[in-house]
C-alpha positions as CSV (number, residue, x, y, z in Angstrom):
1,M,-80.4,108.7,-19.1
2,N,-83.0,110.7,-17.1
3,Y,-85.6,108.0,-16.0
4,K,-87.9,110.6,-14.5
5,K,-88.1,112.4,-17.8
6,Y,-88.6,109.0,-19.6
7,L,-91.6,108.3,-17.4
8,Q,-93.0,111.8,-17.9
9,F,-93.2,111.0,-21.6
10,V,-94.1,107.3,-21.6
11,I,-96.7,107.1,-18.8
12,P,-99.0,109.8,-20.4
13,S,-98.5,108.2,-23.8
14,V,-99.5,104.7,-22.6
15,L,-102.5,106.1,-20.7
16,S,-103.5,108.1,-23.8
17,M,-103.3,105.1,-26.1
18,A,-105.2,103.0,-23.5
19,L,-107.9,105.6,-23.7
20,A,-107.7,105.5,-27.5
21,G,-108.2,101.7,-27.3
22,V,-111.2,102.0,-25.1
23,Y,-112.4,104.8,-27.4
24,S,-112.4,102.4,-30.3
25,I,-114.6,99.8,-28.5
26,V,-117.1,102.2,-27.0
27,D,-119.3,102.2,-30.2
28,G,-119.2,98.4,-30.2
29,F,-120.1,98.3,-26.5
30,F,-123.2,100.6,-26.8
31,V,-124.4,99.3,-30.2
32,G,-123.8,95.6,-29.2
33,N,-125.8,96.0,-26.0
34,S,-128.5,98.0,-27.9
35,V,-128.8,96.3,-31.3
36,G,-127.2,92.9,-30.6
37,D,-124.9,90.7,-32.6
38,L,-125.9,92.3,-35.9
39,G,-125.0,95.8,-34.7
40,L,-121.7,94.6,-33.2
41,S,-120.8,92.8,-36.4
42,T,-121.7,95.9,-38.5
43,I,-119.5,98.2,-36.4
44,N,-116.7,95.7,-36.6
45,V,-116.9,95.4,-40.4
46,A,-117.2,99.2,-40.9
47,Y,-114.5,100.1,-38.4
48,P,-111.5,99.7,-40.8
49,A,-112.7,102.6,-42.9
50,E,-112.9,104.8,-39.8
51,C,-109.5,103.6,-38.6
52,F,-108.0,104.4,-42.0
53,V,-108.8,108.1,-41.5
54,Q,-107.4,108.0,-37.9
55,A,-104.3,106.3,-39.1
56,L,-103.8,109.0,-41.8
57,G,-103.8,111.6,-39.0
58,T,-101.4,109.5,-36.8
59,G,-99.0,109.0,-39.8
60,I,-98.9,112.6,-40.8
61,G,-98.7,113.9,-37.2
62,M,-96.0,111.5,-36.2
63,G,-94.0,112.0,-39.4
64,G,-94.0,115.8,-38.8
65,A,-93.2,115.3,-35.1
66,V,-90.2,113.1,-35.7
67,H,-88.6,115.5,-38.2
68,Y,-89.5,118.5,-36.1
69,M,-87.7,117.0,-33.0
70,I,-84.6,115.9,-35.0
71,A,-84.3,119.3,-36.6
72,H,-84.9,121.0,-33.3
73,A,-82.3,118.9,-31.5
74,S,-79.7,119.7,-34.2
75,K,-80.4,123.4,-33.6
76,N,-82.1,124.0,-36.9
77,D,-85.3,125.8,-35.8
78,D,-86.2,127.2,-39.2
79,R,-86.4,123.6,-40.6
80,A,-88.2,122.4,-37.5
81,N,-90.9,125.1,-37.9
82,N,-91.2,124.3,-41.5
83,Y,-92.2,120.7,-40.7
84,V,-94.9,122.0,-38.4
85,K,-96.3,124.2,-41.1
86,C,-96.2,121.3,-43.7
87,M,-97.9,118.9,-41.2
88,S,-100.8,121.2,-40.5
89,W,-101.6,121.7,-44.2
90,M,-101.2,118.0,-45.0
91,L,-103.7,117.1,-42.3
92,L,-106.2,119.5,-43.8
93,I,-105.7,118.3,-47.4
94,A,-105.8,114.6,-46.3
95,S,-109.1,115.2,-44.5
96,I,-110.8,116.7,-47.5
97,A,-109.5,114.1,-49.9
98,S,-110.4,111.1,-47.7
99,T,-113.9,112.3,-47.1
100,V,-114.7,112.9,-50.7
101,L,-113.1,109.7,-52.0
102,M,-114.5,107.3,-49.4
103,L,-118.0,108.7,-49.6
104,L,-118.0,108.1,-53.3
105,L,-116.9,104.5,-52.8
106,I,-118.9,103.7,-49.6
107,D,-121.0,100.8,-51.1
108,P,-118.2,98.9,-52.8
109,L,-116.0,99.6,-49.7
110,L,-118.4,97.9,-47.4
111,H,-118.7,94.9,-49.7
112,F,-114.9,94.7,-49.8
113,L,-114.8,94.8,-46.0
114,G,-117.1,91.8,-45.8
115,A,-120.5,93.4,-45.1
116,R,-123.4,91.2,-46.2
117,G,-127.2,91.4,-46.1
118,A,-128.6,93.7,-43.3
119,M,-125.1,94.8,-42.4
120,I,-124.8,96.9,-45.6
121,P,-127.5,99.6,-45.0
122,M,-126.5,99.8,-41.3
123,G,-122.8,100.1,-42.2
124,E,-123.6,102.9,-44.8
125,T,-125.4,104.9,-42.1
126,Y,-122.5,104.6,-39.7
127,L,-119.8,105.4,-42.2
128,R,-121.5,108.4,-43.7
129,V,-121.6,110.1,-40.4
130,V,-118.0,109.2,-39.5
131,L,-116.6,110.2,-42.9
132,L,-118.4,113.6,-42.9
133,G,-116.5,114.3,-39.7
134,A,-113.2,113.1,-41.0
135,V,-111.5,116.4,-40.5
136,L,-112.1,116.2,-36.8
137,Q,-110.7,112.7,-36.7
138,L,-107.6,113.6,-38.6
139,F,-106.8,116.5,-36.4
140,G,-107.8,114.7,-33.3
141,T,-105.2,112.0,-33.9
142,G,-102.7,114.2,-35.9
143,V,-101.9,116.9,-33.4
144,V,-101.2,114.6,-30.5
145,P,-97.7,113.5,-31.6
146,M,-96.7,117.1,-32.1
147,I,-98.0,118.1,-28.7
148,R,-95.7,115.4,-27.1
149,N,-92.7,116.8,-29.1
150,Y,-93.6,120.3,-27.8
151,G,-93.2,118.9,-24.3
152,G,-97.0,118.4,-23.6
153,A,-97.3,114.7,-23.1
154,A,-99.5,115.1,-20.0
155,Y,-101.7,117.7,-21.8
156,A,-102.1,115.3,-24.8
157,M,-103.4,112.7,-22.4
158,R,-105.9,115.2,-20.9
159,A,-107.0,116.2,-24.4
160,M,-107.7,112.6,-25.3
161,L,-109.4,112.0,-22.0
162,A,-111.8,114.9,-22.7
163,G,-112.6,113.5,-26.1
164,F,-113.1,110.0,-24.6
165,G,-115.4,111.3,-21.9
166,T,-117.4,113.2,-24.5
167,N,-117.8,110.1,-26.7
168,I,-119.0,107.9,-23.8
169,F,-121.6,110.5,-22.7
170,L,-122.9,111.0,-26.2
171,D,-122.9,107.3,-26.9
172,Y,-125.0,106.7,-23.8
173,L,-127.3,109.6,-24.8
174,M,-127.7,108.9,-28.5
175,V,-127.6,105.1,-28.6
176,W,-129.3,104.1,-25.4
177,V,-131.5,107.1,-24.5
178,F,-132.5,108.5,-27.9
179,E,-132.1,105.0,-29.6
180,W,-130.4,106.4,-32.7
181,G,-128.5,103.2,-33.2
182,V,-125.4,103.2,-35.4
183,F,-126.1,106.8,-36.5
184,G,-125.9,108.0,-32.9
185,A,-122.7,105.9,-32.4
186,G,-121.0,107.5,-35.4
187,L,-122.1,111.1,-34.4
188,A,-120.7,110.5,-30.8
189,T,-117.4,109.3,-32.3
190,I,-116.7,112.4,-34.4
191,L,-117.9,114.8,-31.8
192,G,-115.5,113.2,-29.2
193,E,-112.6,113.5,-31.7
194,G,-113.6,117.1,-32.3
195,V,-113.1,117.9,-28.6
196,T,-109.6,116.3,-28.7
197,A,-108.8,118.2,-31.9
198,A,-109.9,121.6,-30.5
199,A,-107.9,121.0,-27.3
200,G,-104.8,120.0,-29.2
201,L,-105.0,122.9,-31.6
202,Y,-105.4,125.3,-28.7
203,Y,-102.3,124.0,-27.1
204,L,-100.2,124.3,-30.2
205,F,-101.4,127.8,-31.0
206,K,-100.8,128.8,-27.4
207,H,-97.2,127.6,-27.7
208,K,-96.8,129.6,-30.9
209,A,-96.6,126.6,-33.2
210,P,-96.6,127.9,-36.8
211,L,-99.7,126.0,-37.8
212,F,-101.2,126.9,-41.2
213,Q,-98.5,129.4,-42.0
214,V,-97.0,129.4,-45.4
215,P,-94.0,127.0,-45.5
216,H,-90.7,128.4,-46.6
217,G,-87.9,126.6,-48.4
218,P,-88.3,123.2,-50.1
219,V,-92.0,122.4,-49.3
220,L,-92.2,119.3,-51.5
221,S,-89.1,117.7,-50.0
222,G,-90.4,118.4,-46.5
223,A,-93.8,116.9,-47.2
224,L,-92.1,113.8,-48.7
225,R,-90.0,113.4,-45.6
226,I,-93.1,113.5,-43.4
227,I,-94.8,111.0,-45.6
228,G,-91.7,108.8,-45.7
229,T,-91.5,108.6,-41.9
230,G,-95.3,108.7,-41.5
231,I,-95.9,105.5,-43.5
232,A,-94.6,103.4,-40.5
233,P,-96.7,105.0,-37.7
234,F,-99.7,104.9,-40.1
235,G,-99.1,101.2,-40.5
236,L,-98.8,100.6,-36.8
237,T,-102.3,102.0,-36.4
238,F,-103.7,100.5,-39.6
239,S,-101.9,97.2,-40.1
240,P,-104.1,95.6,-37.3
241,I,-107.0,96.8,-39.3
242,L,-105.7,95.0,-42.4
243,S,-105.5,91.9,-40.3
244,L,-109.0,92.6,-39.1
245,V,-110.3,92.8,-42.7
246,I,-108.6,89.5,-43.5
247,M,-109.9,87.9,-40.3
248,N,-113.5,89.1,-40.9
249,R,-113.5,87.6,-44.4
250,I,-112.1,84.2,-43.5
251,S,-114.2,84.1,-40.3
252,M,-117.3,84.7,-42.4
253,T,-116.1,81.9,-44.8
254,Y,-115.4,79.3,-42.1
255,G,-117.9,80.2,-39.4
256,G,-120.5,82.7,-40.7
257,E,-121.8,85.8,-38.8
258,S,-121.4,84.2,-35.4
259,A,-117.6,83.7,-36.0
260,V,-117.4,87.4,-37.1
261,A,-119.1,88.4,-33.9
262,V,-116.6,86.3,-31.9
263,Y,-113.7,87.9,-33.6
264,A,-115.3,91.3,-33.1
265,C,-115.4,90.8,-29.3
266,V,-111.8,89.6,-29.1
267,A,-110.5,92.2,-31.6
268,Y,-112.1,95.1,-29.7
269,A,-110.6,93.9,-26.5
270,T,-107.1,93.1,-27.9
271,S,-107.0,96.5,-29.7
272,I,-106.6,98.2,-26.4
273,V,-103.5,96.0,-25.7
274,Y,-101.9,96.8,-29.1
275,L,-102.5,100.5,-28.6
276,V,-101.0,100.4,-25.1
277,L,-97.9,98.8,-26.4
278,Q,-97.8,101.3,-29.2
279,G,-98.0,104.0,-26.5
280,V,-94.7,102.9,-25.1
281,G,-93.0,103.4,-28.4
282,D,-94.8,106.7,-29.1
283,G,-93.9,108.0,-25.7
284,S,-90.2,107.3,-26.1
285,Q,-90.1,108.7,-29.6
286,P,-89.5,112.3,-28.7
287,L,-86.6,111.3,-26.5
288,I,-85.1,108.9,-29.0
289,S,-85.4,111.4,-31.8
290,R,-83.8,114.1,-29.7
291,A,-80.9,111.8,-28.8
292,Y,-80.6,110.8,-32.5
293,G,-80.6,114.5,-33.6
294,A,-78.0,115.3,-31.0
295,E,-75.9,112.2,-31.9
296,D,-76.0,110.9,-28.3
297,R,-75.8,107.2,-29.0
298,V,-75.3,106.2,-25.3
299,T,-78.7,107.8,-24.3
300,M,-80.3,106.3,-27.4
301,R,-79.3,102.8,-26.4
302,S,-80.4,103.3,-22.8
303,L,-83.8,104.6,-24.0
304,K,-84.3,101.6,-26.3
305,T,-83.5,99.1,-23.5
306,E,-85.9,100.8,-21.1
307,T,-88.6,100.9,-23.8
308,Y,-88.3,97.1,-24.5
309,S,-88.5,96.4,-20.7
310,T,-91.5,98.6,-20.2
311,A,-93.4,97.0,-23.2
312,G,-92.6,93.5,-22.0
313,V,-93.9,94.1,-18.5
314,L,-97.1,95.6,-19.9
315,A,-97.6,92.7,-22.2
316,V,-97.3,90.2,-19.4
317,I,-99.8,92.2,-17.3
318,C,-102.2,92.2,-20.2
319,I,-101.9,88.5,-20.7
320,A,-102.8,87.9,-17.0
321,A,-105.7,90.3,-17.2
322,F,-107.1,88.7,-20.3
323,M,-106.9,85.2,-18.9
324,L,-108.7,86.3,-15.7
325,L,-111.5,88.1,-17.7
326,R,-111.8,85.8,-20.7
327,N,-115.3,84.5,-19.7
328,D,-116.6,88.1,-19.7
329,I,-115.2,89.5,-23.0
330,G,-118.3,88.6,-25.1
331,R,-120.7,89.8,-22.3
332,M,-119.2,93.3,-22.4
333,F,-120.4,93.7,-25.9
334,G,-123.9,92.2,-25.4
335,S,-123.1,89.1,-27.4
336,S,-125.2,85.9,-27.3
337,A,-124.2,83.1,-24.9
338,A,-122.8,81.0,-27.8
339,V,-120.6,83.9,-29.0
340,N,-119.4,84.6,-25.5
341,T,-118.5,81.0,-24.9
342,M,-116.5,80.8,-28.2
343,A,-114.8,84.1,-27.4
344,S,-113.7,82.7,-24.1
345,E,-112.3,79.6,-25.7
346,V,-110.2,81.4,-28.3
347,T,-108.9,84.3,-26.1
348,P,-105.8,82.3,-24.9
349,I,-104.7,81.9,-28.5
350,F,-104.7,85.6,-29.0
351,C,-102.9,86.2,-25.8
352,I,-99.9,84.2,-27.1
353,G,-99.1,87.0,-29.5
354,F,-99.0,89.9,-27.0
355,L,-95.2,89.6,-26.2
356,F,-94.4,89.4,-29.9
357,V,-96.5,92.4,-30.7
358,A,-94.8,94.3,-27.9
359,F,-91.4,93.6,-29.4
360,V,-92.5,94.4,-33.0
361,R,-94.1,97.7,-32.0
362,V,-91.3,99.0,-29.9
363,T,-88.7,98.0,-32.6
364,S,-90.7,99.7,-35.3
365,S,-91.1,102.9,-33.3
366,A,-87.4,103.0,-32.6
367,F,-86.6,102.6,-36.3
368,Y,-88.8,105.4,-37.5
369,A,-87.7,107.7,-34.6
370,T,-84.2,107.4,-36.0
371,N,-85.0,107.7,-39.7
372,R,-84.6,103.9,-40.3
373,N,-87.9,104.0,-42.3
374,F,-87.3,101.0,-44.6
375,Q,-86.8,98.7,-41.6
376,S,-89.8,100.1,-39.9
377,Y,-92.0,99.5,-43.0
378,L,-91.0,95.8,-43.2
379,L,-92.0,95.2,-39.6
380,V,-95.2,97.2,-39.7
381,Y,-96.6,95.4,-42.7
382,A,-95.2,91.9,-42.0
383,E,-98.1,90.8,-39.8
384,P,-101.0,91.3,-42.3
385,I,-98.9,89.9,-45.2
386,L,-98.0,86.8,-43.2
387,L,-101.6,86.5,-42.0
388,L,-102.9,86.7,-45.6
389,I,-100.5,83.9,-46.7
390,L,-101.3,81.7,-43.7
391,S,-105.0,82.2,-44.1
392,L,-104.9,80.7,-47.6
393,F,-103.7,77.4,-46.3
394,V,-104.2,76.8,-42.5
395,P,-108.0,77.3,-42.2
396,A,-108.5,75.0,-45.2
397,R,-106.9,72.2,-43.2
398,M,-108.0,73.1,-39.7
399,G,-111.4,74.8,-40.3
400,L,-112.4,77.7,-37.9
401,D,-109.6,76.8,-35.4
402,G,-107.2,77.4,-38.2
403,V,-108.4,81.0,-38.5
404,W,-107.5,81.8,-34.9
405,W,-104.1,80.0,-35.1
406,S,-103.2,81.8,-38.4
407,Y,-103.5,85.1,-36.6
408,C,-101.3,83.9,-33.7
409,A,-98.7,82.4,-36.0
410,A,-98.4,85.7,-38.0
411,Q,-97.6,87.6,-34.8
412,V,-95.0,85.0,-33.8
413,L,-93.3,85.1,-37.2
414,S,-93.4,89.0,-37.2
415,G,-91.6,88.9,-33.8
416,A,-88.9,86.6,-35.1
417,A,-88.4,89.0,-38.1
418,A,-88.0,91.9,-35.7
419,A,-85.4,90.0,-33.7
420,V,-83.4,89.3,-36.9
421,M,-83.6,93.0,-37.9
422,V,-82.4,94.2,-34.5
423,L,-79.4,91.8,-34.7
424,I,-78.5,93.1,-38.2
425,E,-78.8,96.7,-37.0
426,R,-76.5,96.1,-34.0
427,R,-73.9,94.4,-36.2
428,R,-74.1,97.3,-38.7
429,R,-73.4,99.8,-35.9
430,A,-70.6,97.7,-34.4
431,A,-69.0,97.8,-37.8
432,G,-69.3,101.6,-37.9
433,R,-71.6,101.7,-40.9
């Protein structure tokens, strides 16, 4: 295994996902410090709808990228190019469909996500802006996996950095200087994604990727393969949001708006960790898919071992950082003193899950990189399903503390499920099946 090449793929991916994590909390930071707990709670409640659009882009982009690399490694360039063509058209169609559908359902959507009272009109303002720019978000997230598989991992990081810098500058200008509140935050978000999308499309066109060309051969089967693989990376991005929706609703039930604000602070901060850990898996995906397509099992095993080690080390570093900074998490988002104190108290509970999340995310990425889609599905969606089940019983007995421990327990159980699936997969391979 070439460790230098491994690091050339993984380091930019991890840094890119760290930027994506910070990107996701920028709106909360500026709005929280401008509008207060109400603004922070509103952004947190509305965020799942925004993240759904981003996850669509990630799923379609990663699904296309995996099949492109497997076909390319097996010397079938016509099929590889066909996946690029299908992916680009699927991103465009998904952006139009998601915009129209979610705009029509914006009011019931906000109620479903847990918005109440003054949060509803504020959430509508934010989401309308974000959804009208859905095409920028889908392409901003969708082209990045394909850029990595074209050998541009470092360029993908720079494209995301450009979008991140744009978002921060515009958030400062529109939220703090112009005082446009959640409207300004939403506008800054989509314009930042637009910068990443433009840079990504430029790279792919420059490297003669056949974007928006008419696909040849079995178009439907190609699209279905992209969807089949993309469901897992979509879930890696969106399953924490399913957990967030569940947590918002049960936090509101057992602790009211202040509990939602507490979870908003912790969730924004931990989202960076989850995306960093996902970055390890995403960065190794092109190499694992290439080894899989070339039927190089020795390299594939070495890559997986190195990926687990990298994710574990990063998880430990994140735990240490969170424990050192736990008294400042609420302050970062302009929360009240009471919310900041409670956020500090519950942070250690959330830190317990980092190692388990690392194992689950790397395992899931390794499965979909090698066309083990069903196993990847089970892991990706285990956490929110387990959380939903636990939330029906644990908080009723423990109150608000049970809300936080339900989340931790769901991650631990997901990690245990991943370990069982890895053992089953190893035995299957040892048996030659």
